[in-house]
C-alpha positions in Angstrom: 188.5 141.5 107.4 185.5 143.9 107.5 186.2 147.2 109.2 184.2 148.1 112.3 181.0 150.0 111.3 181.9 152.9 113.6 185.2 153.4 111.8 183.5 153.5 108.4 180.8 155.8 109.7 183.4 158.3 111.1 185.3 158.2 107.8 182.2 159.0 105.9 181.3 161.9 108.3 184.8 163.4 108.1 185.0 162.9 104.4 182.0 165.2 104.1 183.1 167.7 106.7 186.6 168.0 105.2 185.4 168.0 101.6 187.8 165.1 101.1 188.2 162.5 98.4 189.7 159.1 99.1 191.7 157.5 96.3 192.8 153.8 96.5 195.1 151.7 94.4 194.0 148.3 93.1 196.6 146.8 95.4 195.0 147.9 98.6 193.1 145.6 100.9 189.4 145.1 99.9 188.1 147.1 102.8 190.1 150.1 101.7 189.0 149.7 98.1 185.4 149.5 99.3 185.5 152.8 101.2 187.3 154.7 98.5 185.7 157.3 96.2 187.9 156.2 93.3 189.9 152.9 92.8 192.3 152.5 90.0 195.9 152.2 88.7 198.5 154.9 89.0 197.4 156.7 85.8 193.7 156.6 86.7 194.3 157.9 90.2 196.5 160.8 89.0 193.7 161.8 86.7 191.1 161.4 89.5 193.2 163.6 91.8 193.4 166.3 89.1 189.7 166.2 88.2 188.5 166.3 91.8 187.4 169.5 93.4 187.9 168.2 96.9 190.0 170.3 99.3 191.6 167.2 100.9 193.0 164.2 99.0 193.6 161.1 101.1 195.8 158.7 99.1 195.5 155.1 100.0 198.5 153.9 98.1 202.2 154.5 98.5 204.4 157.6 98.9 205.2 158.3 95.2 201.5 158.3 94.4 200.7 160.9 97.0 203.6 162.9 95.8 202.2 162.8 92.3 198.9 164.1 93.5 200.7 166.9 95.4 202.6 167.8 92.2 199.4 168.0 90.2 197.3 169.6 92.9 199.4 172.1 94.8 196.4 174.0 96.2 195.0 170.8 97.9 196.0 169.1 101.1 197.3 165.6 100.1 197.5 163.0 102.9 199.2 159.6 103.1 197.8 157.6 106.0 201.2 155.9 106.7 204.5 157.5 105.8 206.3 154.1 105.7 204.2 153.1 102.6 207.1 153.3 100.2 208.1 151.5 97.0 211.1 149.3 96.1 211.2 150.9 92.6 211.2 154.4 93.9 214.0 153.5 96.4 216.0 151.8 93.6 216.8 155.1 91.8 217.8 158.0 94.0 217.8 161.4 92.3 221.6 161.9 92.6 222.2 158.5 90.9 219.9 159.5 88.0 221.6 162.9 87.7 224.9 161.1 87.3 223.5 158.7 84.7 221.8 161.5 82.8 225.1 163.5 82.8 226.9 160.5 81.3 224.3 160.3 78.5 223.6 164.0 77.7 221.8 163.2 74.4 219.3 160.7 75.8 215.7 161.4 76.6 214.8 160.4 80.2 211.6 158.4 80.6 210.7 157.8 84.2 208.1 155.2 85.3 205.7 157.0 87.7 207.0 154.7 90.5 209.8 157.1 91.4 210.2 160.1 93.6 209.3 163.7 92.8 213.0 164.6 92.6 213.5 161.9 89.9 210.5 163.1 88.0 212.0 166.6 88.1 215.1 165.3 86.2 213.0 163.5 83.6 211.8 164.5 80.1 208.5 162.6 80.4 206.8 160.2 82.9 205.0 157.0 82.0 202.8 154.5 83.7 202.4 150.8 82.8 199.2 151.8 81.1 200.9 154.1 78.6 204.6 153.3 78.6 204.6 152.1 75.1 202.7 155.2 73.9 205.1 157.4 75.8 208.2 155.9 74.2 206.7 155.9 70.8 206.0 159.7 71.2 209.7 160.5 71.4 211.7 161.2 68.2 212.8 157.9 66.8 216.4 158.9 66.4 216.8 160.0 70.1 218.2 157.4 72.5 216.3 156.8 75.7 217.1 156.2 79.3 214.3 154.2 80.9 214.0 153.9 84.7 213.6 152.5 87.3 212.0 149.2 86.3 214.1 147.1 84.0 211.4 144.4 83.4 208.9 147.0 82.3 211.6 148.7 80.2 212.5 145.4 78.5 208.9 144.7 77.7 208.4 148.3 76.3 211.6 147.8 74.2 210.2 144.6 72.8 206.8 146.1 72.0 208.2 149.2 70.3 211.2 147.6 68.7 213.3 150.4 70.1 216.5 149.9 72.2 216.3 151.4 75.6 219.1 151.9 78.2 217.6 150.4 81.4 218.1 151.2 85.0 218.4 148.0 87.0 215.5 148.5 89.4 212.8 145.9 90.1 209.6 145.5 92.0 209.9 143.2 95.0 206.4 141.8 94.4 206.5 141.3 90.6 210.0 140.0 90.4 209.3 137.1 92.8 206.5 135.2 91.0 207.2 131.6 90.6 207.5 130.1 87.1 207.1 126.5 88.4 203.9 127.6 90.2 202.7 129.1 87.0 203.3 125.9 85.1 201.6 123.9 87.8 198.5 126.2 87.7 198.3 126.1 83.9 198.6 122.3 84.0 195.7 122.0 86.5 193.7 124.6 84.6 194.5 124.2 80.9 191.7 126.5 79.7 192.8 129.4 82.0 194.2 132.6 80.6 197.3 134.0 82.2 197.3 137.7 83.0 200.6 139.4 83.9 201.8 142.9 84.8 204.8 144.0 82.8 206.9 144.4 85.9 207.1 140.6 86.0 210.2 138.8 84.8 210.6 137.7 81.2 209.9 134.0 82.0 206.5 134.9 83.4 205.6 137.4 80.6 206.5 134.8 78.0 203.7 132.5 79.2 201.1 135.2 79.5 198.0 135.5 77.3 197.7 139.2 78.2 200.3 141.6 79.6 199.3 145.0 80.9 198.6 147.4 83.7 196.2 146.5 86.5 193.4 148.3 84.7 194.3 146.5 81.5 194.3 143.1 83.2 190.9 143.9 84.7 189.4 145.0 81.4 190.8 141.9 79.6 189.3 139.6 82.2 185.9 141.2 81.8 185.7 141.0 78.0 187.3 137.6 77.7 185.2 134.5 77.0 187.4 132.5 79.4 186.1 131.5 82.8 189.4 131.0 84.6 192.4 133.3 84.9 195.8 133.0 86.5 196.8 136.5 87.7 200.4 137.5 88.0 200.2 140.8 89.8 199.6 141.9 93.4 196.5 140.1 94.6 194.6 143.2 95.6 193.4 143.3 92.0 191.4 140.1 92.6 188.9 142.0 94.6 187.6 144.2 91.8 187.9 141.3 89.3 185.8 139.0 91.5 183.3 141.8 92.2 182.9 142.7 88.5 182.8 139.1 87.3 181.5 136.8 90.1 180.9 134.0 87.6 184.6 133.8 86.8 187.5 132.2 88.7 190.6 134.2 89.4 193.7 132.4 90.7 196.6 134.4 92.3 200.0 133.3 91.2 202.2 132.4 94.2 205.6 133.8 94.7 208.9 132.0 95.5 209.0 130.7 99.0 206.3 129.8 101.5 206.6 133.1 103.3 205.6 135.0 100.1 202.7 132.8 99.1 200.7 135.4 97.2 203.3 138.2 96.8 201.4 140.8 98.8 203.0 144.3 98.7 204.1 145.1 102.2 204.0 148.8 101.6 200.5 149.0 100.1 199.1 146.9 102.9 200.3 149.3 105.6 197.2 151.4 104.8 194.3 150.5 107.0 190.8 152.0 107.6 191.9 153.0 111.1 194.9 154.9 109.7 192.7 156.4 107.0 190.4 157.7 109.8 193.3 159.1 111.8 194.6 160.8 108.7 191.2 162.5 108.2 191.0 163.4 111.9 194.5 164.9 112.2 195.3 165.9 108.6 198.4 163.7 108.8 200.6 162.8 107.1 200.6 165.7 104.7 202.7 165.2 101.6 204.3 168.4 100.3 206.8 168.8 97.5 209.3 171.8 97.4 208.0 174.3 94.8 211.2 174.2 92.7 211.0 170.4 92.5 207.2 170.4 92.0 207.3 172.8 89.1 210.1 170.8 87.4 208.3 167.5 88.0 205.1 168.9 86.7 206.5 169.3 83.2 207.1 165.6 82.4 203.8 164.7 84.1 201.9 167.2 81.9 203.7 165.8 78.9 202.4 162.3 79.8 198.9 163.4 80.5 198.7 165.3 77.2 199.1 162.0 75.4 195.9 160.5 76.9 
């Protein structure tokens, strides 16, 4: 639904007054994407936060994304409009559990998917996103074993792409794990010329039927350069908004999930962010995301290692 004009006008006014930048993930509602200064995937938004000279960063995403911005930009005010906007992957691997796993494998390098807490990043050797996970793993010494966390589906896909065995943490994304293979087969049967696009957090059965696997930004780029006119999209349906806007002559079909109550696998955490909450965040400077300095400086090291590979 379109946001009331007065809400958008007040956001614009406060954005200027606060010298604020609004960052939004591709999985946000269309009205949030439309009001944002930058829309992207996790890597793009981390880079945008660092490049910005804004005094205030309003992160329309989930908690770990705002934490990442706070790690990279300690001199800025970083705001998350709703503190309940979490992530099943970040919840799946608490820092004490990683510390124990790491202690049991003292010779392993620890590669943490960016969908984790600052405390987990602080225990890691290098961070990755779905955009660069293959490149990150390939950057490590080939004879060093690797612990990969928290997403086991992404880790399995990276292992297949690199030919390198990885020890995988058993975490999963509640959105990407629940896509329906029967629904995919049905869509492909009804649209035989369609290309299937899938995020690597999906299960192996979905990825095996995909024409292209990649991050949200990679899926968008593939759809724009492809000669195909129809695409079945196996990721959070927020990405359909920039796809349809960039290629209005093409058809993008969201892949349903399992069960009628999860028809299009919308992320419940991402969708907690609304224009009204974004406005309130700019008005009150809540909720501010701060990372303890010892954790921040430790987490900055693996993030810097990742960013140096770009």
